[in-house]
mmCIF file of the C-alpha atoms, coordinates in Angstrom:
data_MODEL
# 
_entry.id   MODEL 
# 
loop_
_atom_site.group_PDB 
_atom_site.id 
_atom_site.type_symbol 
_atom_site.label_atom_id 
_atom_site.label_alt_id 
_atom_site.label_comp_id 
_atom_site.label_asym_id 
_atom_site.label_entity_id 
_atom_site.label_seq_id 
_atom_site.pdbx_PDB_ins_code 
_atom_site.Cartn_x 
_atom_site.Cartn_y 
_atom_site.Cartn_z 
_atom_site.occupancy 
_atom_site.B_iso_or_equiv 
_atom_site.pdbx_formal_charge 
_atom_site.auth_seq_id 
_atom_site.auth_comp_id 
_atom_site.auth_asym_id 
_atom_site.auth_atom_id 
_atom_site.pdbx_PDB_model_num 
ATOM 1   C CA . MET A 1 1   ? 15.651 -154.973 191.307 1.00 0.00 ? 1   MET A CA 1 
ATOM 2   C CA . PHE A 1 2   ? 15.746 -151.343 192.464 1.00 0.00 ? 2   PHE A CA 1 
ATOM 3   C CA . THR A 1 3   ? 17.276 -148.038 191.375 1.00 0.00 ? 3   THR A CA 1 
ATOM 4   C CA . GLY A 1 4   ? 18.280 -146.508 194.703 1.00 0.00 ? 4   GLY A CA 1 
ATOM 5   C CA . ILE A 1 5   ? 15.942 -143.533 194.210 1.00 0.00 ? 5   ILE A CA 1 
ATOM 6   C CA . ILE A 1 6   ? 14.019 -143.326 197.492 1.00 0.00 ? 6   ILE A CA 1 
ATOM 7   C CA . GLU A 1 7   ? 10.275 -142.860 196.971 1.00 0.00 ? 7   GLU A CA 1 
ATOM 8   C CA . THR A 1 8   ? 9.242  -141.964 200.478 1.00 0.00 ? 8   THR A CA 1 
ATOM 9   C CA . LEU A 1 9   ? 9.888  -142.557 204.158 1.00 0.00 ? 9   LEU A CA 1 
ATOM 10  C CA . GLY A 1 10  ? 7.969  -145.067 206.251 1.00 0.00 ? 10  GLY A CA 1 
ATOM 11  C CA . GLU A 1 11  ? 7.446  -144.852 210.006 1.00 0.00 ? 11  GLU A CA 1 
ATOM 12  C CA . VAL A 1 12  ? 8.004  -147.976 212.099 1.00 0.00 ? 12  VAL A CA 1 
ATOM 13  C CA . LYS A 1 13  ? 4.784  -148.587 214.044 1.00 0.00 ? 13  LYS A CA 1 
ATOM 14  C CA . LYS A 1 14  ? 5.400  -152.031 215.531 1.00 0.00 ? 14  LYS A CA 1 
ATOM 15  C CA . LEU A 1 15  ? 8.282  -154.487 215.938 1.00 0.00 ? 15  LEU A CA 1 
ATOM 16  C CA . GLU A 1 16  ? 7.497  -158.084 216.839 1.00 0.00 ? 16  GLU A CA 1 
ATOM 17  C CA . LYS A 1 17  ? 10.107 -160.818 217.375 1.00 0.00 ? 17  LYS A CA 1 
ATOM 18  C CA . GLU A 1 18  ? 9.122  -164.384 216.516 1.00 0.00 ? 18  GLU A CA 1 
ATOM 19  C CA . GLY A 1 19  ? 11.944 -166.879 216.902 1.00 0.00 ? 19  GLY A CA 1 
ATOM 20  C CA . GLY A 1 20  ? 14.799 -165.534 214.759 1.00 0.00 ? 20  GLY A CA 1 
ATOM 21  C CA . ASN A 1 21  ? 12.450 -163.378 212.684 1.00 0.00 ? 21  ASN A CA 1 
ATOM 22  C CA . LEU A 1 22  ? 11.453 -159.746 213.108 1.00 0.00 ? 22  LEU A CA 1 
ATOM 23  C CA . HIS A 1 23  ? 8.040  -158.600 211.854 1.00 0.00 ? 23  HIS A CA 1 
ATOM 24  C CA . ILE A 1 24  ? 8.198  -154.890 211.019 1.00 0.00 ? 24  ILE A CA 1 
ATOM 25  C CA . THR A 1 25  ? 4.962  -152.920 210.647 1.00 0.00 ? 25  THR A CA 1 
ATOM 26  C CA . LEU A 1 26  ? 5.220  -149.524 208.968 1.00 0.00 ? 26  LEU A CA 1 
ATOM 27  C CA . ARG A 1 27  ? 2.935  -146.637 208.064 1.00 0.00 ? 27  ARG A CA 1 
ATOM 28  C CA . SER A 1 28  ? 3.580  -145.112 204.658 1.00 0.00 ? 28  SER A CA 1 
ATOM 29  C CA . LYS A 1 29  ? 1.841  -142.985 202.069 1.00 0.00 ? 29  LYS A CA 1 
ATOM 30  C CA . ILE A 1 30  ? 2.405  -145.783 199.513 1.00 0.00 ? 30  ILE A CA 1 
ATOM 31  C CA . THR A 1 31  ? 0.711  -148.495 201.610 1.00 0.00 ? 31  THR A CA 1 
ATOM 32  C CA . GLN A 1 32  ? -2.541 -148.350 199.610 1.00 0.00 ? 32  GLN A CA 1 
ATOM 33  C CA . GLU A 1 33  ? -0.568 -149.056 196.412 1.00 0.00 ? 33  GLU A CA 1 
ATOM 34  C CA . LEU A 1 34  ? 1.136  -152.173 197.815 1.00 0.00 ? 34  LEU A CA 1 
ATOM 35  C CA . LYS A 1 35  ? 0.023  -155.776 197.537 1.00 0.00 ? 35  LYS A CA 1 
ATOM 36  C CA . ILE A 1 36  ? 0.853  -158.976 199.382 1.00 0.00 ? 36  ILE A CA 1 
ATOM 37  C CA . ASP A 1 37  ? 4.056  -160.660 198.028 1.00 0.00 ? 37  ASP A CA 1 
ATOM 38  C CA . GLN A 1 38  ? 5.405  -157.370 196.645 1.00 0.00 ? 38  GLN A CA 1 
ATOM 39  C CA . SER A 1 39  ? 9.092  -156.574 197.129 1.00 0.00 ? 39  SER A CA 1 
ATOM 40  C CA . VAL A 1 40  ? 9.928  -153.251 198.782 1.00 0.00 ? 40  VAL A CA 1 
ATOM 41  C CA . ALA A 1 41  ? 13.393 -152.017 199.759 1.00 0.00 ? 41  ALA A CA 1 
ATOM 42  C CA . HIS A 1 42  ? 13.604 -150.895 203.413 1.00 0.00 ? 42  HIS A CA 1 
ATOM 43  C CA . ASN A 1 43  ? 16.841 -148.982 204.052 1.00 0.00 ? 43  ASN A CA 1 
ATOM 44  C CA . GLY A 1 44  ? 18.064 -150.855 200.985 1.00 0.00 ? 44  GLY A CA 1 
ATOM 45  C CA . VAL A 1 45  ? 16.959 -154.306 202.179 1.00 0.00 ? 45  VAL A CA 1 
ATOM 46  C CA . CYS A 1 46  ? 14.566 -156.135 199.859 1.00 0.00 ? 46  CYS A CA 1 
ATOM 47  C CA . LEU A 1 47  ? 11.666 -157.461 201.988 1.00 0.00 ? 47  LEU A CA 1 
ATOM 48  C CA . THR A 1 48  ? 8.324  -159.004 201.037 1.00 0.00 ? 48  THR A CA 1 
ATOM 49  C CA . VAL A 1 49  ? 5.002  -157.465 202.069 1.00 0.00 ? 49  VAL A CA 1 
ATOM 50  C CA . VAL A 1 50  ? 3.161  -160.108 204.116 1.00 0.00 ? 50  VAL A CA 1 
ATOM 51  C CA . LYS A 1 51  ? 0.227  -158.125 205.528 1.00 0.00 ? 51  LYS A CA 1 
ATOM 52  C CA . ILE A 1 52  ? -1.668 -154.901 204.759 1.00 0.00 ? 52  ILE A CA 1 
ATOM 53  C CA . ALA A 1 53  ? -4.157 -153.213 207.096 1.00 0.00 ? 53  ALA A CA 1 
ATOM 54  C CA . ASP A 1 54  ? -5.447 -149.688 206.409 1.00 0.00 ? 54  ASP A CA 1 
ATOM 55  C CA . ASP A 1 55  ? -2.404 -147.387 206.064 1.00 0.00 ? 55  ASP A CA 1 
ATOM 56  C CA . GLN A 1 56  ? 0.044  -149.907 207.556 1.00 0.00 ? 56  GLN A CA 1 
ATOM 57  C CA . TYR A 1 57  ? 1.817  -152.952 206.163 1.00 0.00 ? 57  TYR A CA 1 
ATOM 58  C CA . THR A 1 58  ? 4.099  -155.636 207.561 1.00 0.00 ? 58  THR A CA 1 
ATOM 59  C CA . VAL A 1 59  ? 7.296  -157.233 206.284 1.00 0.00 ? 59  VAL A CA 1 
ATOM 60  C CA . THR A 1 60  ? 9.436  -159.945 207.868 1.00 0.00 ? 60  THR A CA 1 
ATOM 61  C CA . ALA A 1 61  ? 13.218 -159.964 208.205 1.00 0.00 ? 61  ALA A CA 1 
ATOM 62  C CA . ILE A 1 62  ? 14.862 -163.322 208.908 1.00 0.00 ? 62  ILE A CA 1 
ATOM 63  C CA . GLU A 1 63  ? 17.785 -163.848 211.279 1.00 0.00 ? 63  GLU A CA 1 
ATOM 64  C CA . GLU A 1 64  ? 20.454 -163.746 208.531 1.00 0.00 ? 64  GLU A CA 1 
ATOM 65  C CA . THR A 1 65  ? 19.105 -160.404 207.300 1.00 0.00 ? 65  THR A CA 1 
ATOM 66  C CA . LEU A 1 66  ? 19.094 -159.009 210.836 1.00 0.00 ? 66  LEU A CA 1 
ATOM 67  C CA . GLU A 1 67  ? 22.725 -160.063 211.337 1.00 0.00 ? 67  GLU A CA 1 
ATOM 68  C CA . LYS A 1 68  ? 23.938 -158.394 208.122 1.00 0.00 ? 68  LYS A CA 1 
ATOM 69  C CA . THR A 1 69  ? 21.917 -155.141 208.194 1.00 0.00 ? 69  THR A CA 1 
ATOM 70  C CA . ASN A 1 70  ? 20.868 -152.326 210.510 1.00 0.00 ? 70  ASN A CA 1 
ATOM 71  C CA . LEU A 1 71  ? 17.226 -153.500 210.681 1.00 0.00 ? 71  LEU A CA 1 
ATOM 72  C CA . ASN A 1 72  ? 17.820 -154.939 214.159 1.00 0.00 ? 72  ASN A CA 1 
ATOM 73  C CA . ASP A 1 73  ? 18.631 -151.376 215.298 1.00 0.00 ? 73  ASP A CA 1 
ATOM 74  C CA . LEU A 1 74  ? 15.105 -150.159 214.492 1.00 0.00 ? 74  LEU A CA 1 
ATOM 75  C CA . ASN A 1 75  ? 12.816 -148.732 217.159 1.00 0.00 ? 75  ASN A CA 1 
ATOM 76  C CA . GLU A 1 76  ? 9.157  -147.787 216.985 1.00 0.00 ? 76  GLU A CA 1 
ATOM 77  C CA . GLY A 1 77  ? 8.897  -144.272 215.529 1.00 0.00 ? 77  GLY A CA 1 
ATOM 78  C CA . ASP A 1 78  ? 12.057 -144.580 213.416 1.00 0.00 ? 78  ASP A CA 1 
ATOM 79  C CA . LEU A 1 79  ? 11.919 -143.552 209.770 1.00 0.00 ? 79  LEU A CA 1 
ATOM 80  C CA . VAL A 1 80  ? 12.914 -145.980 207.028 1.00 0.00 ? 80  VAL A CA 1 
ATOM 81  C CA . ASN A 1 81  ? 13.867 -145.257 203.396 1.00 0.00 ? 81  ASN A CA 1 
ATOM 82  C CA . LEU A 1 82  ? 11.377 -146.966 201.052 1.00 0.00 ? 82  LEU A CA 1 
ATOM 83  C CA . GLU A 1 83  ? 11.536 -147.870 197.369 1.00 0.00 ? 83  GLU A CA 1 
ATOM 84  C CA . ARG A 1 84  ? 9.305  -150.200 195.412 1.00 0.00 ? 84  ARG A CA 1 
ATOM 85  C CA . ALA A 1 85  ? 10.837 -152.438 192.750 1.00 0.00 ? 85  ALA A CA 1 
ATOM 86  C CA . MET A 1 86  ? 11.709 -150.754 189.465 1.00 0.00 ? 86  MET A CA 1 
ATOM 87  C CA . VAL A 1 87  ? 9.312  -150.923 186.528 1.00 0.00 ? 87  VAL A CA 1 
ATOM 88  C CA . LEU A 1 88  ? 10.774 -152.590 183.449 1.00 0.00 ? 88  LEU A CA 1 
ATOM 89  C CA . GLY A 1 89  ? 10.904 -150.095 180.593 1.00 0.00 ? 89  GLY A CA 1 
ATOM 90  C CA . ALA A 1 90  ? 11.078 -147.031 182.864 1.00 0.00 ? 90  ALA A CA 1 
ATOM 91  C CA . ARG A 1 91  ? 14.069 -144.732 183.274 1.00 0.00 ? 91  ARG A CA 1 
ATOM 92  C CA . LEU A 1 92  ? 16.830 -146.003 185.552 1.00 0.00 ? 92  LEU A CA 1 
ATOM 93  C CA . ASP A 1 93  ? 17.536 -142.780 187.449 1.00 0.00 ? 93  ASP A CA 1 
ATOM 94  C CA . GLY A 1 94  ? 19.910 -144.259 190.032 1.00 0.00 ? 94  GLY A CA 1 
ATOM 95  C CA . HIS A 1 95  ? 21.969 -147.371 189.373 1.00 0.00 ? 95  HIS A CA 1 
ATOM 96  C CA . ILE A 1 96  ? 21.329 -151.123 189.446 1.00 0.00 ? 96  ILE A CA 1 
ATOM 97  C CA . VAL A 1 97  ? 20.490 -151.990 193.061 1.00 0.00 ? 97  VAL A CA 1 
ATOM 98  C CA . GLN A 1 98  ? 19.652 -155.546 194.088 1.00 0.00 ? 98  GLN A CA 1 
ATOM 99  C CA . GLY A 1 99  ? 18.341 -154.872 197.582 1.00 0.00 ? 99  GLY A CA 1 
ATOM 100 C CA . HIS A 1 100 ? 20.951 -157.305 198.957 1.00 0.00 ? 100 HIS A CA 1 
ATOM 101 C CA . VAL A 1 101 ? 23.012 -155.535 201.605 1.00 0.00 ? 101 VAL A CA 1 
ATOM 102 C CA . ASP A 1 102 ? 26.696 -156.507 201.580 1.00 0.00 ? 102 ASP A CA 1 
ATOM 103 C CA . GLN A 1 103 ? 27.582 -155.168 205.015 1.00 0.00 ? 103 GLN A CA 1 
ATOM 104 C CA . THR A 1 104 ? 26.979 -152.303 207.389 1.00 0.00 ? 104 THR A CA 1 
ATOM 105 C CA . GLY A 1 105 ? 29.079 -149.181 207.734 1.00 0.00 ? 105 GLY A CA 1 
ATOM 106 C CA . GLU A 1 106 ? 29.334 -146.388 210.265 1.00 0.00 ? 106 GLU A CA 1 
ATOM 107 C CA . CYS A 1 107 ? 29.007 -142.642 209.795 1.00 0.00 ? 107 CYS A CA 1 
ATOM 108 C CA . ILE A 1 108 ? 32.310 -141.158 210.993 1.00 0.00 ? 108 ILE A CA 1 
ATOM 109 C CA . ASP A 1 109 ? 32.111 -137.555 209.780 1.00 0.00 ? 109 ASP A CA 1 
ATOM 110 C CA . ILE A 1 110 ? 29.509 -134.995 208.671 1.00 0.00 ? 110 ILE A CA 1 
ATOM 111 C CA . LYS A 1 111 ? 30.422 -131.629 207.189 1.00 0.00 ? 111 LYS A CA 1 
ATOM 112 C CA . GLU A 1 112 ? 28.035 -128.982 205.907 1.00 0.00 ? 112 GLU A CA 1 
ATOM 113 C CA . LYS A 1 113 ? 29.350 -126.902 203.014 1.00 0.00 ? 113 LYS A CA 1 
ATOM 114 C CA . ASP A 1 114 ? 27.395 -124.113 201.333 1.00 0.00 ? 114 ASP A CA 1 
ATOM 115 C CA . GLY A 1 115 ? 23.998 -125.802 201.602 1.00 0.00 ? 115 GLY A CA 1 
ATOM 116 C CA . SER A 1 116 ? 25.161 -129.361 200.897 1.00 0.00 ? 116 SER A CA 1 
ATOM 117 C CA . TRP A 1 117 ? 26.589 -132.032 203.165 1.00 0.00 ? 117 TRP A CA 1 
ATOM 118 C CA . PHE A 1 118 ? 29.556 -134.391 202.985 1.00 0.00 ? 118 PHE A CA 1 
ATOM 119 C CA . PHE A 1 119 ? 29.143 -137.659 204.869 1.00 0.00 ? 119 PHE A CA 1 
ATOM 120 C CA . THR A 1 120 ? 32.018 -140.051 205.472 1.00 0.00 ? 120 THR A CA 1 
ATOM 121 C CA . PHE A 1 121 ? 31.435 -143.723 206.266 1.00 0.00 ? 121 PHE A CA 1 
ATOM 122 C CA . SER A 1 122 ? 33.825 -146.447 207.381 1.00 0.00 ? 122 SER A CA 1 
ATOM 123 C CA . TYR A 1 123 ? 33.396 -150.165 206.782 1.00 0.00 ? 123 TYR A CA 1 
ATOM 124 C CA . ASP A 1 124 ? 35.231 -153.409 207.512 1.00 0.00 ? 124 ASP A CA 1 
ATOM 125 C CA . PRO A 1 125 ? 37.630 -154.035 204.572 1.00 0.00 ? 125 PRO A CA 1 
ATOM 126 C CA . LYS A 1 126 ? 37.967 -157.759 205.429 1.00 0.00 ? 126 LYS A CA 1 
ATOM 127 C CA . GLN A 1 127 ? 34.911 -158.504 203.289 1.00 0.00 ? 127 GLN A CA 1 
ATOM 128 C CA . ASN A 1 128 ? 36.822 -157.279 200.196 1.00 0.00 ? 128 ASN A CA 1 
ATOM 129 C CA . ASN A 1 129 ? 34.198 -154.723 199.171 1.00 0.00 ? 129 ASN A CA 1 
ATOM 130 C CA . VAL A 1 130 ? 35.633 -151.689 197.420 1.00 0.00 ? 130 VAL A CA 1 
ATOM 131 C CA . THR A 1 131 ? 34.573 -148.252 196.294 1.00 0.00 ? 131 THR A CA 1 
ATOM 132 C CA . ILE A 1 132 ? 36.052 -146.047 193.592 1.00 0.00 ? 132 ILE A CA 1 
ATOM 133 C CA . GLU A 1 133 ? 35.793 -142.302 193.150 1.00 0.00 ? 133 GLU A CA 1 
ATOM 134 C CA . LYS A 1 134 ? 32.817 -141.450 190.918 1.00 0.00 ? 134 LYS A CA 1 
ATOM 135 C CA . GLY A 1 135 ? 31.584 -145.031 191.375 1.00 0.00 ? 135 GLY A CA 1 
ATOM 136 C CA . SER A 1 136 ? 28.175 -146.014 192.733 1.00 0.00 ? 136 SER A CA 1 
ATOM 137 C CA . ILE A 1 137 ? 27.306 -146.957 196.309 1.00 0.00 ? 137 ILE A CA 1 
ATOM 138 C CA . THR A 1 138 ? 23.973 -147.572 197.974 1.00 0.00 ? 138 THR A CA 1 
ATOM 139 C CA . ILE A 1 139 ? 23.567 -146.300 201.545 1.00 0.00 ? 139 ILE A CA 1 
ATOM 140 C CA . ASP A 1 140 ? 20.351 -147.365 203.301 1.00 0.00 ? 140 ASP A CA 1 
ATOM 141 C CA . GLY A 1 141 ? 18.913 -147.900 199.830 1.00 0.00 ? 141 GLY A CA 1 
ATOM 142 C CA . THR A 1 142 ? 19.911 -144.471 198.495 1.00 0.00 ? 142 THR A CA 1 
ATOM 143 C CA . SER A 1 143 ? 21.863 -144.488 195.217 1.00 0.00 ? 143 SER A CA 1 
ATOM 144 C CA . LEU A 1 144 ? 24.876 -142.187 195.523 1.00 0.00 ? 144 LEU A CA 1 
ATOM 145 C CA . THR A 1 145 ? 28.178 -141.334 193.871 1.00 0.00 ? 145 THR A CA 1 
ATOM 146 C CA . VAL A 1 146 ? 31.417 -141.809 195.810 1.00 0.00 ? 146 VAL A CA 1 
ATOM 147 C CA . VAL A 1 147 ? 33.350 -138.544 196.209 1.00 0.00 ? 147 VAL A CA 1 
ATOM 148 C CA . ASP A 1 148 ? 36.406 -139.780 198.097 1.00 0.00 ? 148 ASP A CA 1 
ATOM 149 C CA . SER A 1 149 ? 37.422 -143.444 198.212 1.00 0.00 ? 149 SER A CA 1 
ATOM 150 C CA . GLN A 1 150 ? 39.843 -144.918 200.753 1.00 0.00 ? 150 GLN A CA 1 
ATOM 151 C CA . LYS A 1 151 ? 40.664 -148.539 201.680 1.00 0.00 ? 151 LYS A CA 1 
ATOM 152 C CA . ASN A 1 152 ? 38.018 -148.790 204.404 1.00 0.00 ? 152 ASN A CA 1 
ATOM 153 C CA . SER A 1 153 ? 36.060 -145.564 204.056 1.00 0.00 ? 153 SER A CA 1 
ATOM 154 C CA . PHE A 1 154 ? 34.432 -143.274 201.518 1.00 0.00 ? 154 PHE A CA 1 
ATOM 155 C CA . SER A 1 155 ? 32.567 -139.982 201.341 1.00 0.00 ? 155 SER A CA 1 
ATOM 156 C CA . VAL A 1 156 ? 29.435 -138.897 199.506 1.00 0.00 ? 156 VAL A CA 1 
ATOM 157 C CA . ALA A 1 157 ? 27.987 -135.446 198.819 1.00 0.00 ? 157 ALA A CA 1 
ATOM 158 C CA . ILE A 1 158 ? 24.333 -134.947 199.706 1.00 0.00 ? 158 ILE A CA 1 
ATOM 159 C CA . ILE A 1 159 ? 22.139 -132.278 198.123 1.00 0.00 ? 159 ILE A CA 1 
ATOM 160 C CA . PRO A 1 160 ? 19.373 -130.597 200.173 1.00 0.00 ? 160 PRO A CA 1 
ATOM 161 C CA . TYR A 1 161 ? 16.589 -132.635 198.526 1.00 0.00 ? 161 TYR A CA 1 
ATOM 162 C CA . THR A 1 162 ? 18.208 -135.950 199.487 1.00 0.00 ? 162 THR A CA 1 
ATOM 163 C CA . TYR A 1 163 ? 18.998 -134.645 202.984 1.00 0.00 ? 163 TYR A CA 1 
ATOM 164 C CA . GLU A 1 164 ? 15.346 -133.683 203.542 1.00 0.00 ? 164 GLU A CA 1 
ATOM 165 C CA . HIS A 1 165 ? 13.620 -136.665 201.863 1.00 0.00 ? 165 HIS A CA 1 
ATOM 166 C CA . THR A 1 166 ? 15.716 -139.599 203.135 1.00 0.00 ? 166 THR A CA 1 
ATOM 167 C CA . ARG A 1 167 ? 17.192 -140.731 206.439 1.00 0.00 ? 167 ARG A CA 1 
ATOM 168 C CA . PHE A 1 168 ? 20.313 -138.617 205.843 1.00 0.00 ? 168 PHE A CA 1 
ATOM 169 C CA . GLY A 1 169 ? 18.761 -135.762 207.818 1.00 0.00 ? 169 GLY A CA 1 
ATOM 170 C CA . SER A 1 170 ? 18.749 -137.956 210.931 1.00 0.00 ? 170 SER A CA 1 
ATOM 171 C CA . TYR A 1 171 ? 22.296 -139.353 210.676 1.00 0.00 ? 171 TYR A CA 1 
ATOM 172 C CA . ILE A 1 172 ? 24.784 -138.528 213.408 1.00 0.00 ? 172 ILE A CA 1 
ATOM 173 C CA . ILE A 1 173 ? 28.345 -139.683 214.022 1.00 0.00 ? 173 ILE A CA 1 
ATOM 174 C CA . GLY A 1 174 ? 28.072 -143.376 214.888 1.00 0.00 ? 174 GLY A CA 1 
ATOM 175 C CA . THR A 1 175 ? 24.885 -144.097 212.894 1.00 0.00 ? 175 THR A CA 1 
ATOM 176 C CA . ARG A 1 176 ? 25.056 -147.610 211.438 1.00 0.00 ? 176 ARG A CA 1 
ATOM 177 C CA . VAL A 1 177 ? 23.968 -147.838 207.795 1.00 0.00 ? 177 VAL A CA 1 
ATOM 178 C CA . ASN A 1 178 ? 23.348 -150.582 205.240 1.00 0.00 ? 178 ASN A CA 1 
ATOM 179 C CA . LEU A 1 179 ? 25.823 -150.682 202.356 1.00 0.00 ? 179 LEU A CA 1 
ATOM 180 C CA . GLU A 1 180 ? 25.302 -152.307 198.982 1.00 0.00 ? 180 GLU A CA 1 
ATOM 181 C CA . PHE A 1 181 ? 28.375 -152.002 196.820 1.00 0.00 ? 181 PHE A CA 1 
ATOM 182 C CA . ASP A 1 182 ? 28.167 -151.713 193.043 1.00 0.00 ? 182 ASP A CA 1 
ATOM 183 C CA . VAL A 1 183 ? 27.226 -155.099 191.560 1.00 0.00 ? 183 VAL A CA 1 
ATOM 184 C CA . ILE A 1 184 ? 29.575 -154.747 188.573 1.00 0.00 ? 184 ILE A CA 1 
ATOM 185 C CA . GLY A 1 185 ? 32.454 -153.846 190.873 1.00 0.00 ? 185 GLY A CA 1 
ATOM 186 C CA . LYS A 1 186 ? 31.700 -156.912 193.010 1.00 0.00 ? 186 LYS A CA 1 
ATOM 187 C CA . TYR A 1 187 ? 31.890 -159.233 189.982 1.00 0.00 ? 187 TYR A CA 1 
ATOM 188 C CA . VAL A 1 188 ? 35.151 -157.661 188.777 1.00 0.00 ? 188 VAL A CA 1 
ATOM 189 C CA . SER A 1 189 ? 36.652 -157.966 192.266 1.00 0.00 ? 189 SER A CA 1 
ATOM 190 C CA . ARG A 1 190 ? 35.606 -161.623 192.522 1.00 0.00 ? 190 ARG A CA 1 
ATOM 191 C CA . LEU A 1 191 ? 37.011 -162.472 189.077 1.00 0.00 ? 191 LEU A CA 1 
ATOM 192 C CA . LEU A 1 192 ? 40.354 -160.897 189.964 1.00 0.00 ? 192 LEU A CA 1 
ATOM 193 C CA . GLU A 1 193 ? 40.382 -162.829 193.239 1.00 0.00 ? 193 GLU A CA 1 
ATOM 194 C CA . ILE A 1 194 ? 39.763 -166.124 191.403 1.00 0.00 ? 194 ILE A CA 1 
ATOM 195 C CA . ARG A 1 195 ? 42.558 -165.433 188.927 1.00 0.00 ? 195 ARG A CA 1 
ATOM 196 C CA . GLY A 1 196 ? 44.952 -164.782 191.798 1.00 0.00 ? 196 GLY A CA 1 
# 
């Protein structure tokens, strides 16, 4: 379980394909605090640490994860949003994030306004995921509030701190992102679907 508050960025140092799996090796300032079998969210995707060597660690993404997320788009040198699992009993600064990406979206508009930024993302509505204004959304693991909600798109406002300390500073039109929709909203949507 995560909060969507990004701790730091990791740099992709090595990508190694093995069958349908992708081993991702990253350098991060939190590496020395990690341990084997620990869950860490990478662009919002919960992955298990399988190897640690000096200031680098490795996680493995399976084929299903690669098909549903943007991890297959990674290149050596890319930056990745990182968050370790939440500590029970600590403040929940973001919202409840599972680290289970629902689908990817695409950045379709970026506007700067008086020192902040408005990003708009589109997504495939066929998967029945929804957003609501003032509701929660997780983009590449970052917990955010929806500003404008449409049937297949939404916007978020980004403050300078988030822009500088997450991947948002590198987004351009066309960037593919991981989306995790609000877990409570997903249950409500599913219950309504079942009831017809």
